[in-house]
N, C-alpha and C positions, 0 to 999 in steps of 0.2 A: 598371517593377518586374517582376522575374522571377516567373513562375508557380510555385506550389508544387506538387510532385508528390504530396503527401499521404502520403508514406512515413513510417513511424514512425522517429524519430531516437533516442529513448530512452524508458525507463519510469521512473515514480516509484512506489515502494512505501512505503506507510504502515502501521504496525502499532501496536497498543497492548494492554497487558495489562488484563484485567478479571476480576472475579469473577462477572459476569453472562453468561448465554449469548448472547443477541442484543444487537447494538449498541444503545446508548441515545442519546437526543438529548444528554443531559448525563451524561457518564461521569466517573469519578474520575481517569482517566489521560489525558494529552494524546496525540495521535498522534505517533509517532516517524517521522522521514522518512529515506528512503534515496533519493537522487536520482541521475540519470544512469546508470541500469542499461541496458547496451547489449544484453544477451541476454534471451531469453524465459524463462530459468531463473535463479533466484538462491537461494543458501543463506544463511539467517540463522544466524550463529554467535555464540557467546559469550553466549547468552541464559540467564538464570536464571529458571526457571519457578516463580515464587513466587505465581502467581495460578492460578485454575482454568481460565481461557480466554484466548485471544488473538484479537483482531479484526485482519483484514488487508484492505487494498484497494489497487488498482493504477490508475494513470493512464498512458495513452499520450500521448506528446508528439511533435510534428514540429517543424520549424524555425519554423513560423508560430504555432502555437497548441497548447495542451494540451487534451486531451479531458476528458470527464466521468470521475469516479472510477467504478470498477466497484462493484457492490453489495458490501458488506462480507461477508467470509467469516469464520466463527467456528470456531476449532479448540480442542478440549479438550486441555489440557496435562498433566493428571494422570489 
């Protein structure tokens, strides 16, 4: 079996709209997923900001395994 070099192959971005500041264990909205992002920057477009906040988290993946999600970041949209 070939050895993995540990390089990041792609990123997974998850986001969800919320009316609460900090992420909650049980939120009213499910996470939306954007997979196979190859760059370290990404622009979310076409969003309608109909809630007060948005939670975002990122996961790095290589060919062998996906890492842990980052701590969620909360952005105020209004």
